[in-house]
N, C-alpha and C positions, 0 to 999 in steps of 0.2 A: 353442293351435295354433301350430306352428312355421312362421313365415313367412319364415325366412331362405332357404329353398330353394324358395319358392313357384313353381309352374309358371305362367309368364307368356309364352305364345306371342305372336307378332305378332298384332295385332288383325285379326279377319276383316273383310273389306271389305263394308260394308253394301249397297253397290250391286250386289254379285255374287250375293247370296242372293235367290232368288225366293220370298219368304214371302207367305202370304195375310194374315198378321197386320199390323195397322196400326202396331204398336209392339212392339219386342223388345229384350232386352238380356241379357248375361251378365257377371257381376261376380265377381272373385276374392273368396273369403271371407277377407280379410285381417284384421288386428287393429283396423281402424277402419271407420267407416261408409262404405259404398260411394260413390264419386264417379266422375266421368268418367275419372279416371286409373286407376281399378280396373277399367275396362270392357275385357273381351276382345272385346265386340261391342256395338254400340248402333245401333238404328234408331228414330228419332223417340222418344228416351227421355223427353221431357217432354210428349209428346202426351197430352192429358187424355181419359180414357175412364172408363166405369163399371167399378168393380172387380168387380162381381158377388160371388160367394162367396169371392173372395180376401179380402173384408172379414172373414171369420171368423178369419183369422190374427190380425188386430188385436183382434178380440173375445177370442180366447184369451189373447193377451199382456196385454191390459188387465185381464182377470179374474184372471190369475195374479199380476199386480202388486198387486191389491187383497187377495187371499187365496189362498195356495198350498195350502190344505188340500184335498187331492184326495178326501177322504172326505166333504166337505160335501154334504148332500143337495140335489139340484136337483129341484124339484117342478113338473111341467107344469101351468100354469094355463089358464083359459079364454081369456085374451088371447093366449097362445102358440099356441092352436089356430087362430087366425085368419090365421096367416101364409101357409099354403099353400106350394106349391112343393116343393122336394126334401126328402127325409128325413122325410116325414110318417108316422113309424112309432110314435108314442107317443099316449097318450090323456090327457085331463084327469085329474089326480090321480095319474098315474104318478110314481114316485120313482126317480131314478137318482143315483149319486154324480157329483161333479164330474169324476172320472176317466172314467167312462163318457160323461158329457156331452161331454167333449173328443173322445172317439172318435166320437160321433154327429155332431158338427159336422164333423170332418175327413174321416171315411170316406164316409158317404152324404150329407154336406153338409146336415144337418138344420137347416132354418130355424126350426122351432119350438123346438129346443134352444138355438139362438143367442138367440132371444127370451127364453127362460126364464133363461139366464145373464145377459142384460142386466137383466132385472127383479130377479133375486135379488141380483146383485152391485151393482146400483145402489142397492138397499135397504141393503146393507152400508155404502155411502158415507154414506147418511143416518144410519144407526145410529151411525157415527163422529161425525157432526156434531151430531145432535139426536135426540130421542126421539119426535118427532111421527110420526103415521101419514099416509101419502099413498096416492093411487091408483096402480095399476100403471104408467100412462103416465108419471107423474112419476119413478118409479124408473128406467124405461127411458131417459127423457130425461137423467137424471143420469149414467147409464152412458155414453150416447153422447157427452155432453160430455167425460167422462173419456177416451173413445176418442180424441177429437180432441186433447185435451191430450197423450195418449201419442204420437199421430202427430207432433205438433210436437216433442215431446221427443226422438224418434228421428230427426228430420230429414226427415219427410215433408211438406215445406213446400208442395207443390203439391196436396195431398190434402184432401178434406173428406168426412166420413162422416155420413150422415143416419139410418142404421139399423144394427143389429148383424148382420144376416144377409146383406145384399148384394142383396136384391131391388131392381129398378130404382127410383130415386128422383131427382127433380129436384135438382140441385146436388151429388149424390154423385159424387165423381171421384177419380181417382188417375192415376199414370203409371208407366212401367216402372222408372225410377230410384227412385221412392218405394217401389215394391214390393220392389226389391232391398234397400233399407234396412229395410223391414219384415222381410224374411227374415233379415237380419243380426241383428236383435233377437230374432226368434223362436227361433233356434237356441241362444240362451242358456238356454233353458228345457228341461230334460230331459223334462218331461212332454209337451212338444210334439214333440220328436224321437222319443220312444218311441211316440207316438200316430200321427203322420202317416206313419210308415214301414211301418205294418202294412197288409197286404192284406185281412185279415179280423179280426173281433172279435165277441164275444158280449156284448150288454148284459144286465145283471142288473136287472130291473125289480121294484121293490117297490111297496107301496101296495095298493089294492083289487083289483088284477089281477096278482099276482106271475107273472112268466114270464121266459123267456130269448128274446132277439131277436138272431139272427145278422145282422151287417152287413158290407158289402164296401166297399172303397175305390174311388172314382170315377177314380183315377189308373191308367190302363192301363199307363203306362210304368214302374210299379213292378216289372214283369217284368224290366226291364233292371237288372241288379245294380248299375249305377253310380248309379242314382237312390236317394237316401236318404230321400225324402219330399217333401212339398209340398202343393199345393192346386189344385184346379180351380175355375173360375168360369164360369157359363153364364147368358147372357140369351138364351134361345131366341127366335126361330129363327136369329139372325144373328151373335151375338157369343160367342166362346169364349176364355176366358183360362186360363193355366196358369203356375204358379210352382213351380220345383223346386229342391231342395237336391241337388247333384250332385257326384260324385267325378271329378276330373280325372285324366288319365293317370298322373300321379306320385303319386296318392293324396291330394293336397290337395283342398279343396272349392271349389265355386262356387255362385252363385245365378243361376238362369236364368228369364227371364220372357218369355212371349209374350202379347200382348193383342189382342183382337178378331180372332182367326183366324176363317175363314169357316164352319167346321163342326167337329164333334167330332173327325172323322178328320184334317182338315187341321191342327187344333190340335197333335196329336201329331206330324204330319209336319213342321210348322214347327219344333217344338222339336228334333226329331231332326236336321233339316237344319242348324239353327243350332249345335247342340252338336257335330255332326260337323265343321263348318267351323272352329269354335274349337279343337277338339282336334287337327285335322290340319294346321292352317296353320303 
């Protein structure tokens, strides 16, 4: 990325924007981990909140660090079926590729798929270390531990993750600046960029019930050509998060984050208001 002519307008004044979000930020996608100096806008950037399904960005990054083989089979197990919540579109015994699993996590925000990835890639960590067999929860715990190691490695020092899907959990937390750093790491992976930018995809399911499953992205703002991808996060009925990879007016990129907007609609409104302020100031 050429940063010599990076578009850096004056910072938008956080006191002038009337956002419903409790925390928000925009960071230039420079050649280093985002810090306060890279902020085009920040409002309560270190306020701790539940990440909700923004967690799945870290799940994807962690899994890709363990094994980038996109053809690896991901088999849905009984423990994955217990997650509930969004993206409950698979059945026990269904087999999809890791490539399709990434799509199912990012587009309809499938909790069961995130659980399956944690279990399967956690087992890979054990396979590297020893040949003992463990119950599923041990594999998942191993993966979540690796998620937190990854978070620390990329500078998410205020964050802690308790699960791989983002369902509400005591102690699970992040902040806008940390999510900016997570986005900075995520765009290093072509598989993530190729996945989260899509509005639609079709899963190819193998196993005892072979079939095709069409899925759609939960990011309404992908209709805006400046949005290059990202992830929603929802803890209904009160908390709505959004992280976007965005094109600035000169063609360079930025990471934009809104946390704890008051509704699905105001989440998008908050993001538009913030980005318009940054791009027009």
